[in-house]
Biopython code that builds the backbone (N, CA, C, O; Angstrom):
import numpy as np
from Bio.PDB.StructureBuilder import StructureBuilder

atoms = [
    (1, "MET", "N", (-100.576, -0.440, 48.289)),
    (1, "MET", "CA", (-99.997, -1.483, 47.445)),
    (1, "MET", "C", (-100.966, -1.855, 46.329)),
    (1, "MET", "O", (-100.554, -2.064, 45.187)),
    (2, "LYS", "N", (-102.244, -1.936, 46.658)),
    (2, "LYS", "CA", (-103.254, -2.315, 45.672)),
    (2, "LYS", "C", (-103.337, -1.276, 44.555)),
    (2, "LYS", "O", (-103.480, -1.632, 43.385)),
    (3, "ASN", "N", (-103.249, 0.018, 44.916)),
    (3, "ASN", "CA", (-103.301, 1.077, 43.917)),
    (3, "ASN", "C", (-102.123, 0.991, 42.950)),
    (3, "ASN", "O", (-102.271, 1.249, 41.756)),
    (4, "ASN", "N", (-100.955, 0.627, 43.473)),
    (4, "ASN", "CA", (-99.767, 0.492, 42.644)),
    (4, "ASN", "C", (-99.955, -0.617, 41.616)),
    (4, "ASN", "O", (-99.600, -0.455, 40.449)),
    (5, "VAL", "N", (-100.510, -1.736, 42.048)),
    (5, "VAL", "CA", (-100.752, -2.865, 41.151)),
    (5, "VAL", "C", (-101.806, -2.490, 40.113)),
    (5, "VAL", "O", (-101.663, -2.803, 38.931)),
    (6, "ASP", "N", (-102.865, -1.818, 40.566)),
    (6, "ASP", "CA", (-103.923, -1.397, 39.644)),
    (6, "ASP", "C", (-103.397, -0.425, 38.594)),
    (6, "ASP", "O", (-103.744, -0.532, 37.418)),
    (7, "SER", "N", (-102.558, 0.527, 39.015)),
    (7, "SER", "CA", (-102.033, 1.501, 38.063)),
    (7, "SER", "C", (-101.090, 0.836, 37.060)),
    (7, "SER", "O", (-101.070, 1.210, 35.887)),
    (8, "LYS", "N", (-100.307, -0.148, 37.514)),
    (8, "LYS", "CA", (-99.418, -0.869, 36.600)),
    (8, "LYS", "C", (-100.223, -1.693, 35.602)),
    (8, "LYS", "O", (-99.867, -1.778, 34.427)),
    (9, "LEU", "N", (-101.303, -2.297, 36.071)),
    (9, "LEU", "CA", (-102.159, -3.069, 35.186)),
    (9, "LEU", "C", (-102.802, -2.169, 34.136)),
    (9, "LEU", "O", (-102.833, -2.510, 32.954)),
    (10, "LEU", "N", (-103.311, -1.026, 34.569)),
    (10, "LEU", "CA", (-103.933, -0.074, 33.648)),
    (10, "LEU", "C", (-102.919, 0.436, 32.631)),
    (10, "LEU", "O", (-103.227, 0.532, 31.443)),
    (11, "LEU", "N", (-101.719, 0.762, 33.085)),
    (11, "LEU", "CA", (-100.673, 1.219, 32.175)),
    (11, "LEU", "C", (-100.317, 0.131, 31.168)),
    (11, "LEU", "O", (-100.138, 0.419, 29.985)),
    (12, "GLY", "N", (-100.215, -1.097, 31.620)),
    (12, "GLY", "CA", (-99.917, -2.216, 30.719)),
    (12, "GLY", "C", (-101.004, -2.406, 29.677)),
    (12, "GLY", "O", (-100.718, -2.653, 28.506)),
    (13, "LEU", "N", (-102.248, -2.290, 30.107)),
    (13, "LEU", "CA", (-103.364, -2.420, 29.164)),
    (13, "LEU", "C", (-103.355, -1.298, 28.131)),
    (13, "LEU", "O", (-103.599, -1.536, 26.948)),
    (14, "LEU", "N", (-103.074, -0.073, 28.579)),
    (14, "LEU", "CA", (-103.027, 1.070, 27.655)),
    (14, "LEU", "C", (-101.890, 0.919, 26.643)),
    (14, "LEU", "O", (-102.069, 1.180, 25.453)),
    (15, "ILE", "N", (-100.743, 0.502, 27.115)),
    (15, "ILE", "CA", (-99.605, 0.302, 26.206)),
    (15, "ILE", "C", (-99.915, -0.814, 25.222)),
    (15, "ILE", "O", (-99.619, -0.689, 24.034)),
    (16, "GLY", "N", (-100.500, -1.889, 25.693)),
    (16, "GLY", "CA", (-100.880, -2.998, 24.806)),
    (16, "GLY", "C", (-101.889, -2.562, 23.759)),
    (16, "GLY", "O", (-101.793, -2.953, 22.595)),
    (17, "ALA", "N", (-102.864, -1.749, 24.172)),
    (17, "ALA", "CA", (-103.861, -1.254, 23.226)),
    (17, "ALA", "C", (-103.219, -0.354, 22.179)),
    (17, "ALA", "O", (-103.564, -0.424, 21.000)),
    (18, "ALA", "N", (-102.281, 0.495, 22.610)),
    (18, "ALA", "CA", (-101.603, 1.398, 21.671)),
    (18, "ALA", "C", (-100.763, 0.616, 20.669)),
    (18, "ALA", "O", (-100.770, 0.921, 19.477)),
    (19, "VAL", "N", (-100.049, -0.381, 21.145)),
    (19, "VAL", "CA", (-99.232, -1.205, 20.245)),
    (19, "VAL", "C", (-100.130, -1.984, 19.293)),
    (19, "VAL", "O", (-99.828, -2.087, 18.104)),
    (20, "GLY", "N", (-101.222, -2.529, 19.796)),
    (20, "GLY", "CA", (-102.159, -3.255, 18.937)),
    (20, "GLY", "C", (-102.774, -2.361, 17.875)),
    (20, "GLY", "O", (-102.920, -2.765, 16.722)),
    (21, "ALA", "N", (-103.135, -1.143, 18.267)),
    (21, "ALA", "CA", (-103.703, -0.201, 17.307)),
    (21, "ALA", "C", (-102.676, 0.167, 16.236)),
    (21, "ALA", "O", (-103.015, 0.267, 15.057)),
    (22, "ALA", "N", (-101.431, 0.367, 16.642)),
    (22, "ALA", "CA", (-100.383, 0.706, 15.684)),
    (22, "ALA", "C", (-100.148, -0.439, 14.702)),
    (22, "ALA", "O", (-99.995, -0.207, 13.502)),
    (23, "ILE", "N", (-100.119, -1.657, 15.199)),
    (23, "ILE", "CA", (-99.923, -2.816, 14.324)),
    (23, "ILE", "C", (-101.106, -2.974, 13.376)),
    (23, "ILE", "O", (-100.926, -3.266, 12.194)),
    (24, "GLY", "N", (-102.306, -2.782, 13.894)),
    (24, "GLY", "CA", (-103.496, -2.852, 13.042)),
    (24, "GLY", "C", (-103.489, -1.788, 11.961)),
    (24, "GLY", "O", (-103.862, -2.056, 10.819)),
    (25, "TYR", "N", (-103.069, -0.589, 12.312)),
    (25, "TYR", "CA", (-102.991, 0.492, 11.332)),
    (25, "TYR", "C", (-101.967, 0.166, 10.257)),
    (25, "TYR", "O", (-102.220, 0.372, 9.070)),
    (26, "LEU", "N", (-100.817, -0.339, 10.668)),
    (26, "LEU", "CA", (-99.780, -0.688, 9.693)),
    (26, "LEU", "C", (-100.249, -1.798, 8.753)),
    (26, "LEU", "O", (-99.947, -1.778, 7.560)),
    (27, "ALA", "N", (-100.971, -2.742, 9.283)),
    (27, "ALA", "CA", (-101.433, -3.857, 8.470)),
    (27, "ALA", "C", (-102.518, -3.429, 7.483)),
    (27, "ALA", "O", (-102.656, -4.026, 6.415)),
    (28, "ALA", "N", (-103.284, -2.404, 7.834)),
    (28, "ALA", "CA", (-104.422, -2.012, 7.007)),
    (28, "ALA", "C", (-104.116, -0.871, 6.036)),
    (28, "ALA", "O", (-104.883, -0.645, 5.100)),
    (29, "THR", "N", (-103.044, -0.168, 6.232)),
    (29, "THR", "CA", (-102.780, 1.017, 5.418)),
    (29, "THR", "C", (-102.052, 0.683, 4.119)),
    (29, "THR", "O", (-101.314, -0.299, 4.031)),
    (30, "ASP", "N", (-102.279, 1.519, 3.122)),
    (30, "ASP", "CA", (-101.575, 1.371, 1.851)),
    (30, "ASP", "C", (-100.178, 1.983, 1.916)),
    (30, "ASP", "O", (-99.334, 1.693, 1.068)),
    (31, "LYS", "N", (-99.932, 2.817, 2.905)),
    (31, "LYS", "CA", (-98.652, 3.508, 3.024)),
    (31, "LYS", "C", (-97.712, 2.816, 4.005)),
    (31, "LYS", "O", (-96.801, 3.452, 4.535)),
    (32, "LYS", "N", (-97.915, 1.541, 4.251)),
    (32, "LYS", "CA", (-97.122, 0.883, 5.286)),
    (32, "LYS", "C", (-95.626, 0.879, 4.982)),
    (32, "LYS", "O", (-94.814, 0.965, 5.903)),
    (33, "GLU", "N", (-95.249, 0.782, 3.713)),
    (33, "GLU", "CA", (-93.814, 0.811, 3.376)),
    (33, "GLU", "C", (-93.209, 2.155, 3.743)),
    (33, "GLU", "O", (-92.103, 2.216, 4.279)),
    (34, "GLN", "N", (-93.927, 3.226, 3.459)),
    (34, "GLN", "CA", (-93.448, 4.564, 3.795)),
    (34, "GLN", "C", (-93.341, 4.728, 5.313)),
    (34, "GLN", "O", (-92.360, 5.275, 5.817)),
    (35, "ILE", "N", (-94.345, 4.255, 6.027)),
    (35, "ILE", "CA", (-94.339, 4.363, 7.488)),
    (35, "ILE", "C", (-93.197, 3.552, 8.076)),
    (35, "ILE", "O", (-92.517, 4.005, 8.996)),
    (36, "ILE", "N", (-92.989, 2.364, 7.551)),
    (36, "ILE", "CA", (-91.904, 1.515, 8.048)),
    (36, "ILE", "C", (-90.554, 2.173, 7.786)),
    (36, "ILE", "O", (-89.673, 2.132, 8.644)),
    (37, "ASP", "N", (-90.379, 2.781, 6.609)),
    (37, "ASP", "CA", (-89.134, 3.492, 6.311)),
    (37, "ASP", "C", (-88.912, 4.655, 7.274)),
    (37, "ASP", "O", (-87.798, 4.875, 7.749)),
    (38, "GLU", "N", (-89.987, 5.400, 7.557)),
    (38, "GLU", "CA", (-89.874, 6.523, 8.487)),
    (38, "GLU", "C", (-89.540, 6.033, 9.894)),
    (38, "GLU", "O", (-88.725, 6.640, 10.589)),
    (39, "LEU", "N", (-90.169, 4.938, 10.310)),
    (39, "LEU", "CA", (-89.871, 4.378, 11.627)),
    (39, "LEU", "C", (-88.423, 3.879, 11.704)),
    (39, "LEU", "O", (-87.747, 4.074, 12.715)),
    (40, "ASN", "N", (-87.960, 3.243, 10.645)),
    (40, "ASN", "CA", (-86.567, 2.780, 10.618)),
    (40, "ASN", "C", (-85.603, 3.953, 10.695)),
    (40, "ASN", "O", (-84.577, 3.874, 11.371)),
    (41, "SER", "N", (-85.926, 5.038, 10.007)),
    (41, "SER", "CA", (-85.092, 6.233, 10.055)),
    (41, "SER", "C", (-85.064, 6.806, 11.468)),
    (41, "SER", "O", (-84.005, 7.172, 11.977)),
    (42, "PHE", "N", (-86.241, 6.882, 12.098)),
    (42, "PHE", "CA", (-86.329, 7.406, 13.462)),
    (42, "PHE", "C", (-85.546, 6.523, 14.437)),
    (42, "PHE", "O", (-84.805, 7.027, 15.281)),
    (43, "VAL", "N", (-85.712, 5.224, 14.316)),
    (43, "VAL", "CA", (-85.000, 4.293, 15.199)),
    (43, "VAL", "C", (-83.490, 4.422, 14.986)),
    (43, "VAL", "O", (-82.718, 4.353, 15.942)),
    (44, "GLY", "N", (-83.075, 4.608, 13.744)),
    (44, "GLY", "CA", (-81.652, 4.798, 13.462)),
    (44, "GLY", "C", (-81.106, 6.048, 14.136)),
    (44, "GLY", "O", (-79.999, 6.032, 14.675)),
    (45, "LYS", "N", (-81.882, 7.136, 14.109)),
    (45, "LYS", "CA", (-81.444, 8.378, 14.756)),
    (45, "LYS", "C", (-81.362, 8.207, 16.267)),
    (45, "LYS", "O", (-80.418, 8.680, 16.899)),
    (46, "VAL", "N", (-82.346, 7.534, 16.842)),
    (46, "VAL", "CA", (-82.332, 7.294, 18.287)),
    (46, "VAL", "C", (-81.130, 6.430, 18.652)),
    (46, "VAL", "O", (-80.448, 6.691, 19.643)),
    (47, "LYS", "N", (-80.876, 5.406, 17.854)),
    (47, "LYS", "CA", (-79.747, 4.507, 18.100)),
    (47, "LYS", "C", (-78.425, 5.268, 18.020)),
    (47, "LYS", "O", (-77.548, 5.080, 18.863)),
    (48, "ASP", "N", (-78.280, 6.125, 17.012)),
    (48, "ASP", "CA", (-77.053, 6.920, 16.873)),
    (48, "ASP", "C", (-76.866, 7.857, 18.064)),
    (48, "ASP", "O", (-75.759, 7.996, 18.583)),
    (49, "GLY", "N", (-77.951, 8.498, 18.493)),
    (49, "GLY", "CA", (-77.876, 9.384, 19.653)),
    (49, "GLY", "C", (-77.496, 8.633, 20.912)),
    (49, "GLY", "O", (-76.695, 9.115, 21.713)),
    (50, "PHE", "N", (-78.071, 7.452, 21.089)),
    (50, "PHE", "CA", (-77.749, 6.633, 22.255)),
    (50, "PHE", "C", (-76.285, 6.221, 22.232)),
    (50, "PHE", "O", (-75.586, 6.324, 23.240)),
    (51, "ASN", "N", (-75.821, 5.752, 21.071)),
    (51, "ASN", "CA", (-74.417, 5.336, 20.963)),
    (51, "ASN", "C", (-73.472, 6.507, 21.199)),
    (51, "ASN", "O", (-72.415, 6.336, 21.807)),
    (52, "SER", "N", (-73.839, 7.689, 20.726)),
    (52, "SER", "CA", (-73.030, 8.881, 20.941)),
    (52, "SER", "C", (-72.948, 9.220, 22.424)),
    (52, "SER", "O", (-71.877, 9.541, 22.938)),
    (53, "ALA", "N", (-74.082, 9.147, 23.105)),
    (53, "ALA", "CA", (-74.102, 9.436, 24.540)),
    (53, "ALA", "C", (-73.273, 8.421, 25.315)),
    (53, "ALA", "O", (-72.537, 8.790, 26.230)),
    (54, "VAL", "N", (-73.386, 7.155, 24.959)),
    (54, "VAL", "CA", (-72.614, 6.108, 25.636)),
    (54, "VAL", "C", (-71.122, 6.347, 25.434)),
    (54, "VAL", "O", (-70.340, 6.232, 26.377)),
    (55, "THR", "N", (-70.728, 6.678, 24.212)),
    (55, "THR", "CA", (-69.322, 6.930, 23.919)),
    (55, "THR", "C", (-68.811, 8.126, 24.712)),
    (55, "THR", "O", (-67.707, 8.093, 25.257)),
    (56, "LYS", "N", (-69.616, 9.181, 24.775)),
    (56, "LYS", "CA", (-69.230, 10.395, 25.494)),
    (56, "LYS", "C", (-69.005, 10.095, 26.977)),
    (56, "LYS", "O", (-67.979, 10.476, 27.541)),
    (57, "TYR", "N", (-69.962, 9.414, 27.605)),
    (57, "TYR", "CA", (-69.843, 9.145, 29.029)),
    (57, "TYR", "C", (-68.802, 8.076, 29.328)),
    (57, "TYR", "O", (-68.187, 8.090, 30.394)),
    (58, "LYS", "N", (-68.599, 7.151, 28.397)),
    (58, "LYS", "CA", (-67.538, 6.152, 28.584)),
    (58, "LYS", "C", (-66.182, 6.842, 28.587)),
    (58, "LYS", "O", (-65.302, 6.498, 29.376)),
    (59, "SER", "N", (-66.021, 7.814, 27.703)),
    (59, "SER", "CA", (-64.775, 8.567, 27.641)),
    (59, "SER", "C", (-64.544, 9.328, 28.945)),
    (59, "SER", "O", (-63.425, 9.352, 29.459)),
    (60, "LYS", "N", (-65.589, 9.945, 29.479)),
    (60, "LYS", "CA", (-65.467, 10.683, 30.747)),
    (60, "LYS", "C", (-65.092, 9.737, 31.885)),
    (60, "LYS", "O", (-64.256, 10.070, 32.724)),
    (61, "ILE", "N", (-65.712, 8.560, 31.911)),
    (61, "ILE", "CA", (-65.419, 7.591, 32.962)),
    (61, "ILE", "C", (-63.980, 7.099, 32.835)),
    (61, "ILE", "O", (-63.274, 6.982, 33.837)),
    (62, "ASP", "N", (-63.540, 6.811, 31.607)),
    (62, "ASP", "CA", (-62.168, 6.359, 31.392)),
    (62, "ASP", "C", (-61.170, 7.414, 31.860)),
    (62, "ASP", "O", (-60.161, 7.084, 32.483)),
    (63, "ASN", "N", (-61.452, 8.692, 31.557)),
    (63, "ASN", "CA", (-60.560, 9.775, 31.990)),
    (63, "ASN", "C", (-60.507, 9.865, 33.512)),
    (63, "ASN", "O", (-59.438, 10.074, 34.086)),
    (64, "LYS", "N", (-61.650, 9.708, 34.163)),
    (64, "LYS", "CA", (-61.702, 9.776, 35.626)),
    (64, "LYS", "C", (-60.935, 8.612, 36.239)),
    (64, "LYS", "O", (-60.215, 8.795, 37.221)),
    (65, "VAL", "N", (-61.081, 7.416, 35.672)),
    (65, "VAL", "CA", (-60.349, 6.247, 36.169)),
    (65, "VAL", "C", (-58.848, 6.466, 36.009)),
    (65, "VAL", "O", (-58.070, 6.121, 36.900)),
    (66, "ASP", "N", (-58.440, 7.037, 34.879)),
    (66, "ASP", "CA", (-57.019, 7.317, 34.663)),
    (66, "ASP", "C", (-56.494, 8.317, 35.689)),
    (66, "ASP", "O", (-55.379, 8.162, 36.187)),
    (67, "GLU", "N", (-57.290, 9.349, 36.013)),
    (67, "GLU", "CA", (-56.883, 10.335, 37.017)),
    (67, "GLU", "C", (-56.722, 9.679, 38.381)),
    (67, "GLU", "O", (-55.752, 9.945, 39.092)),
    (68, "ILE", "N", (-57.665, 8.829, 38.745)),
    (68, "ILE", "CA", (-57.599, 8.156, 40.047)),
    (68, "ILE", "C", (-56.392, 7.227, 40.100)),
    (68, "ILE", "O", (-55.699, 7.169, 41.115)),
    (69, "ALA", "N", (-56.136, 6.503, 39.016)),
    (69, "ALA", "CA", (-54.983, 5.598, 38.982)),
    (69, "ALA", "C", (-53.681, 6.387, 39.111)),
    (69, "ALA", "O", (-52.751, 5.958, 39.794)),
    (70, "GLU", "N", (-53.625, 7.536, 38.455)),
    (70, "GLU", "CA", (-52.420, 8.371, 38.534)),
    (70, "GLU", "C", (-52.232, 8.907, 39.955)),
    (70, "GLU", "O", (-51.113, 8.941, 40.468)),
    (71, "ASP", "N", (-53.330, 9.325, 40.583)),
    (71, "ASP", "CA", (-53.245, 9.805, 41.970)),
    (71, "ASP", "C", (-52.789, 8.696, 42.892)),
    (71, "ASP", "O", (-52.008, 8.952, 43.808)),
    (72, "LEU", "N", (-53.252, 7.462, 42.684)),
    (72, "LEU", "CA", (-52.830, 6.348, 43.516)),
    (72, "LEU", "C", (-51.364, 6.016, 43.329)),
    (72, "LEU", "O", (-50.697, 5.610, 44.280)),
    (73, "GLU", "N", (-50.852, 6.180, 42.125)),
    (73, "GLU", "CA", (-49.439, 5.911, 41.867)),
    (73, "GLU", "C", (-48.541, 6.932, 42.575)),
    (73, "GLU", "O", (-47.415, 6.621, 42.962)),
    (74, "ASN", "N", (-49.055, 8.148, 42.736)),
    (74, "ASN", "CA", (-48.263, 9.216, 43.375)),
    (74, "ASN", "C", (-48.304, 9.158, 44.890)),
    (74, "ASN", "O", (-47.617, 9.933, 45.555)),
    (75, "VAL", "N", (-49.093, 8.259, 45.445)),
    (75, "VAL", "CA", (-49.193, 8.163, 46.913)),
    (75, "VAL", "C", (-48.089, 7.338, 47.476)),
    (75, "VAL", "O", (-48.016, 7.151, 48.691)),
]
sb = StructureBuilder()
sb.init_structure("model")
sb.init_model(0)
sb.init_chain("A")
sb.init_seg("    ")
for serial, (resi, resn, name, xyz) in enumerate(atoms, 1):
    if name == "N":
        sb.init_residue(resn, " ", resi, " ")
    sb.init_atom(name, np.array(xyz, "f"), 0.0, 1.0, " ", f" {name:<3s}", serial, name[0])
structure = sb.get_structure()
């Protein structure tokens, strides 16, 4: 149990350090507008992919529910 807590603490510290370093870099760089635009573009692509996946699986679930409802009506 102690190792699990220690590993979570270490992971949290590493993630915090990485986020802090990224924020510091953005604040200090002359290209921050370009970096922010690239990050926004990347986030937009990830968001579109996520929404596409959700729509795809929602459609599959809806079709399965319709099949089950139809089978229940025929019983």
